[in-house]
PyMOL commands that place a pseudoatom at each C-alpha (Angstrom):
pseudoatom trace, name=CA, resn=MET, resi=1, chain=A, elem=C, hetatm=0, pos=[187.036, 131.733, 48.338]
pseudoatom trace, name=CA, resn=LYS, resi=2, chain=A, elem=C, hetatm=0, pos=[184.565, 133.441, 50.667]
pseudoatom trace, name=CA, resn=ARG, resi=3, chain=A, elem=C, hetatm=0, pos=[184.405, 137.222, 50.517]
pseudoatom trace, name=CA, resn=GLU, resi=4, chain=A, elem=C, hetatm=0, pos=[185.445, 137.657, 54.153]
pseudoatom trace, name=CA, resn=ASN, resi=5, chain=A, elem=C, hetatm=0, pos=[188.574, 135.574, 53.446]
pseudoatom trace, name=CA, resn=ARG, resi=6, chain=A, elem=C, hetatm=0, pos=[189.803, 137.835, 50.638]
pseudoatom trace, name=CA, resn=LEU, resi=7, chain=A, elem=C, hetatm=0, pos=[192.550, 140.392, 51.022]
pseudoatom trace, name=CA, resn=THR, resi=8, chain=A, elem=C, hetatm=0, pos=[191.491, 143.013, 48.490]
pseudoatom trace, name=CA, resn=ARG, resi=9, chain=A, elem=C, hetatm=0, pos=[192.764, 146.481, 49.438]
pseudoatom trace, name=CA, resn=SER, resi=10, chain=A, elem=C, hetatm=0, pos=[195.953, 147.497, 47.644]
pseudoatom trace, name=CA, resn=ALA, resi=11, chain=A, elem=C, hetatm=0, pos=[197.378, 149.087, 50.792]
pseudoatom trace, name=CA, resn=ASP, resi=12, chain=A, elem=C, hetatm=0, pos=[196.903, 145.835, 52.738]
pseudoatom trace, name=CA, resn=ILE, resi=13, chain=A, elem=C, hetatm=0, pos=[198.547, 143.767, 49.992]
pseudoatom trace, name=CA, resn=LYS, resi=14, chain=A, elem=C, hetatm=0, pos=[201.530, 146.161, 49.881]
pseudoatom trace, name=CA, resn=ARG, resi=15, chain=A, elem=C, hetatm=0, pos=[201.856, 146.005, 53.676]
pseudoatom trace, name=CA, resn=VAL, resi=16, chain=A, elem=C, hetatm=0, pos=[201.923, 142.192, 53.594]
pseudoatom trace, name=CA, resn=ARG, resi=17, chain=A, elem=C, hetatm=0, pos=[204.470, 142.211, 50.749]
pseudoatom trace, name=CA, resn=ARG, resi=18, chain=A, elem=C, hetatm=0, pos=[206.819, 144.627, 52.566]
pseudoatom trace, name=CA, resn=GLN, resi=19, chain=A, elem=C, hetatm=0, pos=[206.533, 143.420, 56.157]
pseudoatom trace, name=CA, resn=GLY, resi=20, chain=A, elem=C, hetatm=0, pos=[205.537, 139.770, 55.814]
pseudoatom trace, name=CA, resn=LYS, resi=21, chain=A, elem=C, hetatm=0, pos=[207.625, 136.628, 56.180]
pseudoatom trace, name=CA, resn=THR, resi=22, chain=A, elem=C, hetatm=0, pos=[208.405, 135.083, 52.787]
pseudoatom trace, name=CA, resn=THR, resi=23, chain=A, elem=C, hetatm=0, pos=[208.557, 131.383, 51.944]
pseudoatom trace, name=CA, resn=ALA, resi=24, chain=A, elem=C, hetatm=0, pos=[209.531, 130.505, 48.375]
pseudoatom trace, name=CA, resn=ASP, resi=25, chain=A, elem=C, hetatm=0, pos=[209.307, 127.621, 45.941]
pseudoatom trace, name=CA, resn=PRO, resi=26, chain=A, elem=C, hetatm=0, pos=[210.023, 127.503, 42.178]
pseudoatom trace, name=CA, resn=PHE, resi=27, chain=A, elem=C, hetatm=0, pos=[206.242, 127.411, 41.609]
pseudoatom trace, name=CA, resn=LEU, resi=28, chain=A, elem=C, hetatm=0, pos=[205.030, 130.123, 43.972]
pseudoatom trace, name=CA, resn=LEU, resi=29, chain=A, elem=C, hetatm=0, pos=[205.880, 132.620, 46.682]
pseudoatom trace, name=CA, resn=LEU, resi=30, chain=A, elem=C, hetatm=0, pos=[203.991, 132.745, 49.978]
pseudoatom trace, name=CA, resn=VAL, resi=31, chain=A, elem=C, hetatm=0, pos=[204.105, 135.904, 52.117]
pseudoatom trace, name=CA, resn=ALA, resi=32, chain=A, elem=C, hetatm=0, pos=[202.391, 135.868, 55.529]
pseudoatom trace, name=CA, resn=LEU, resi=33, chain=A, elem=C, hetatm=0, pos=[201.819, 138.530, 58.170]
pseudoatom trace, name=CA, resn=PRO, resi=34, chain=A, elem=C, hetatm=0, pos=[199.675, 138.486, 61.345]
pseudoatom trace, name=CA, resn=ASN, resi=35, chain=A, elem=C, hetatm=0, pos=[196.757, 140.897, 60.959]
pseudoatom trace, name=CA, resn=GLY, resi=36, chain=A, elem=C, hetatm=0, pos=[195.550, 141.340, 64.522]
pseudoatom trace, name=CA, resn=GLN, resi=37, chain=A, elem=C, hetatm=0, pos=[192.111, 139.722, 64.960]
pseudoatom trace, name=CA, resn=LYS, resi=38, chain=A, elem=C, hetatm=0, pos=[190.717, 140.306, 61.458]
pseudoatom trace, name=CA, resn=GLY, resi=39, chain=A, elem=C, hetatm=0, pos=[190.476, 136.609, 60.575]
pseudoatom trace, name=CA, resn=LEU, resi=40, chain=A, elem=C, hetatm=0, pos=[192.221, 134.761, 57.754]
pseudoatom trace, name=CA, resn=ARG, resi=41, chain=A, elem=C, hetatm=0, pos=[192.547, 136.855, 54.588]
pseudoatom trace, name=CA, resn=ILE, resi=42, chain=A, elem=C, hetatm=0, pos=[194.191, 135.644, 51.365]
pseudoatom trace, name=CA, resn=ALA, resi=43, chain=A, elem=C, hetatm=0, pos=[195.263, 137.444, 48.186]
pseudoatom trace, name=CA, resn=VAL, resi=44, chain=A, elem=C, hetatm=0, pos=[196.316, 135.735, 44.947]
pseudoatom trace, name=CA, resn=ALA, resi=45, chain=A, elem=C, hetatm=0, pos=[198.426, 137.454, 42.295]
pseudoatom trace, name=CA, resn=ALA, resi=46, chain=A, elem=C, hetatm=0, pos=[200.297, 136.598, 39.091]
pseudoatom trace, name=CA, resn=GLY, resi=47, chain=A, elem=C, hetatm=0, pos=[202.689, 138.972, 37.365]
pseudoatom trace, name=CA, resn=ARG, resi=48, chain=A, elem=C, hetatm=0, pos=[203.543, 139.341, 33.715]
pseudoatom trace, name=CA, resn=SER, resi=49, chain=A, elem=C, hetatm=0, pos=[206.427, 136.902, 34.062]
pseudoatom trace, name=CA, resn=ILE, resi=50, chain=A, elem=C, hetatm=0, pos=[203.766, 134.152, 34.018]
pseudoatom trace, name=CA, resn=GLY, resi=51, chain=A, elem=C, hetatm=0, pos=[202.687, 135.079, 30.498]
pseudoatom trace, name=CA, resn=GLY, resi=52, chain=A, elem=C, hetatm=0, pos=[199.688, 136.682, 28.872]
pseudoatom trace, name=CA, resn=ALA, resi=53, chain=A, elem=C, hetatm=0, pos=[196.311, 137.320, 30.449]
pseudoatom trace, name=CA, resn=VAL, resi=54, chain=A, elem=C, hetatm=0, pos=[195.106, 133.768, 29.827]
pseudoatom trace, name=CA, resn=GLN, resi=55, chain=A, elem=C, hetatm=0, pos=[198.115, 132.215, 31.597]
pseudoatom trace, name=CA, resn=ARG, resi=56, chain=A, elem=C, hetatm=0, pos=[197.918, 134.694, 34.499]
pseudoatom trace, name=CA, resn=ASN, resi=57, chain=A, elem=C, hetatm=0, pos=[194.204, 134.068, 35.017]
pseudoatom trace, name=CA, resn=ARG, resi=58, chain=A, elem=C, hetatm=0, pos=[194.734, 130.297, 34.873]
pseudoatom trace, name=CA, resn=ALA, resi=59, chain=A, elem=C, hetatm=0, pos=[197.517, 130.527, 37.460]
pseudoatom trace, name=CA, resn=LYS, resi=60, chain=A, elem=C, hetatm=0, pos=[195.306, 132.552, 39.799]
pseudoatom trace, name=CA, resn=ARG, resi=61, chain=A, elem=C, hetatm=0, pos=[192.400, 130.133, 39.305]
pseudoatom trace, name=CA, resn=VAL, resi=62, chain=A, elem=C, hetatm=0, pos=[194.627, 127.154, 40.121]
pseudoatom trace, name=CA, resn=LEU, resi=63, chain=A, elem=C, hetatm=0, pos=[195.991, 128.897, 43.245]
pseudoatom trace, name=CA, resn=ARG, resi=64, chain=A, elem=C, hetatm=0, pos=[192.492, 129.757, 44.480]
pseudoatom trace, name=CA, resn=ALA, resi=65, chain=A, elem=C, hetatm=0, pos=[191.365, 126.160, 43.944]
pseudoatom trace, name=CA, resn=ALA, resi=66, chain=A, elem=C, hetatm=0, pos=[194.453, 124.835, 45.749]
pseudoatom trace, name=CA, resn=ILE, resi=67, chain=A, elem=C, hetatm=0, pos=[194.076, 127.068, 48.827]
pseudoatom trace, name=CA, resn=GLN, resi=68, chain=A, elem=C, hetatm=0, pos=[190.308, 126.526, 49.242]
pseudoatom trace, name=CA, resn=PRO, resi=69, chain=A, elem=C, hetatm=0, pos=[190.427, 123.119, 51.026]
pseudoatom trace, name=CA, resn=LEU, resi=70, chain=A, elem=C, hetatm=0, pos=[193.383, 124.243, 53.164]
pseudoatom trace, name=CA, resn=THR, resi=71, chain=A, elem=C, hetatm=0, pos=[191.740, 127.355, 54.653]
pseudoatom trace, name=CA, resn=THR, resi=72, chain=A, elem=C, hetatm=0, pos=[190.321, 125.431, 57.620]
pseudoatom trace, name=CA, resn=MET, resi=73, chain=A, elem=C, hetatm=0, pos=[193.813, 124.140, 58.517]
pseudoatom trace, name=CA, resn=ILE, resi=74, chain=A, elem=C, hetatm=0, pos=[195.546, 127.557, 58.413]
pseudoatom trace, name=CA, resn=LYS, resi=75, chain=A, elem=C, hetatm=0, pos=[196.043, 129.559, 61.592]
pseudoatom trace, name=CA, resn=PRO, resi=76, chain=A, elem=C, hetatm=0, pos=[193.445, 132.344, 61.962]
pseudoatom trace, name=CA, resn=ASP, resi=77, chain=A, elem=C, hetatm=0, pos=[194.244, 136.066, 62.065]
pseudoatom trace, name=CA, resn=MET, resi=78, chain=A, elem=C, hetatm=0, pos=[196.787, 135.960, 59.230]
pseudoatom trace, name=CA, resn=ASP, resi=79, chain=A, elem=C, hetatm=0, pos=[197.100, 137.855, 55.972]
pseudoatom trace, name=CA, resn=ILE, resi=80, chain=A, elem=C, hetatm=0, pos=[198.545, 135.636, 53.228]
pseudoatom trace, name=CA, resn=LEU, resi=81, chain=A, elem=C, hetatm=0, pos=[199.716, 136.675, 49.768]
pseudoatom trace, name=CA, resn=LEU, resi=82, chain=A, elem=C, hetatm=0, pos=[200.259, 133.983, 47.119]
pseudoatom trace, name=CA, resn=LEU, resi=83, chain=A, elem=C, hetatm=0, pos=[202.338, 135.036, 44.110]
pseudoatom trace, name=CA, resn=ALA, resi=84, chain=A, elem=C, hetatm=0, pos=[202.543, 132.722, 41.113]
pseudoatom trace, name=CA, resn=ARG, resi=85, chain=A, elem=C, hetatm=0, pos=[205.984, 132.201, 39.580]
pseudoatom trace, name=CA, resn=PRO, resi=86, chain=A, elem=C, hetatm=0, pos=[206.878, 131.233, 35.978]
pseudoatom trace, name=CA, resn=GLY, resi=87, chain=A, elem=C, hetatm=0, pos=[207.557, 127.594, 36.975]
pseudoatom trace, name=CA, resn=MET, resi=88, chain=A, elem=C, hetatm=0, pos=[203.878, 127.187, 37.776]
pseudoatom trace, name=CA, resn=ARG, resi=89, chain=A, elem=C, hetatm=0, pos=[202.688, 127.416, 34.156]
pseudoatom trace, name=CA, resn=PRO, resi=90, chain=A, elem=C, hetatm=0, pos=[202.699, 123.678, 33.342]
pseudoatom trace, name=CA, resn=ALA, resi=91, chain=A, elem=C, hetatm=0, pos=[201.676, 122.529, 36.855]
pseudoatom trace, name=CA, resn=LYS, resi=92, chain=A, elem=C, hetatm=0, pos=[198.485, 120.608, 37.568]
pseudoatom trace, name=CA, resn=SER, resi=93, chain=A, elem=C, hetatm=0, pos=[196.084, 121.715, 40.303]
pseudoatom trace, name=CA, resn=SER, resi=94, chain=A, elem=C, hetatm=0, pos=[196.814, 118.728, 42.563]
pseudoatom trace, name=CA, resn=GLU, resi=95, chain=A, elem=C, hetatm=0, pos=[200.556, 119.360, 42.273]
pseudoatom trace, name=CA, resn=VAL, resi=96, chain=A, elem=C, hetatm=0, pos=[200.094, 123.021, 43.223]
pseudoatom trace, name=CA, resn=GLN, resi=97, chain=A, elem=C, hetatm=0, pos=[197.960, 122.028, 46.224]
pseudoatom trace, name=CA, resn=HIS, resi=98, chain=A, elem=C, hetatm=0, pos=[200.693, 119.670, 47.466]
pseudoatom trace, name=CA, resn=ILE, resi=99, chain=A, elem=C, hetatm=0, pos=[203.350, 122.387, 47.056]
pseudoatom trace, name=CA, resn=LEU, resi=100, chain=A, elem=C, hetatm=0, pos=[201.153, 124.949, 48.781]
pseudoatom trace, name=CA, resn=GLN, resi=101, chain=A, elem=C, hetatm=0, pos=[200.587, 122.631, 51.726]
pseudoatom trace, name=CA, resn=SER, resi=102, chain=A, elem=C, hetatm=0, pos=[204.344, 122.066, 52.100]
pseudoatom trace, name=CA, resn=LEU, resi=103, chain=A, elem=C, hetatm=0, pos=[204.961, 125.839, 51.966]
pseudoatom trace, name=CA, resn=LEU, resi=104, chain=A, elem=C, hetatm=0, pos=[202.367, 126.396, 54.686]
pseudoatom trace, name=CA, resn=LYS, resi=105, chain=A, elem=C, hetatm=0, pos=[204.121, 123.781, 56.840]
pseudoatom trace, name=CA, resn=ARG, resi=106, chain=A, elem=C, hetatm=0, pos=[207.519, 125.409, 56.252]
pseudoatom trace, name=CA, resn=ALA, resi=107, chain=A, elem=C, hetatm=0, pos=[206.091, 128.816, 57.172]
pseudoatom trace, name=CA, resn=ASN, resi=108, chain=A, elem=C, hetatm=0, pos=[204.529, 127.275, 60.329]
pseudoatom trace, name=CA, resn=LEU, resi=109, chain=A, elem=C, hetatm=0, pos=[201.042, 128.483, 59.349]
pseudoatom trace, name=CA, resn=LEU, resi=110, chain=A, elem=C, hetatm=0, pos=[199.120, 125.234, 59.847]
pseudoatom trace, name=CA, resn=LYS, resi=111, chain=A, elem=C, hetatm=0, pos=[197.193, 124.607, 63.077]
for i in range(1, 111): cmd.bond("trace and resi %d" % i, "trace and resi %d" % (i + 1))
show_as sticks, trace
zoom trace
């Protein structure tokens, strides 16, 4: 993911989590909030419910790989937070990408 497309500040991530619109799936949680002309920014997170550090890092890697080809299809000027859920542990990358695309459609975030 390009540096300008990353949502990195803790305060921004908390703002998206509190005020954003949530769309859920057993594999992941998508939270989106308009950011007002700052471009598309995405954050990826995985909590301890996923497992140890290896499982959490794998989940984040898979999410980053799944969102990468979809960034051109997402509406600009949005902050998006992707939270991995425990159901995602055994999922393949292609399966996660399909689920992510359906969540983006449900949240009306695709162009």
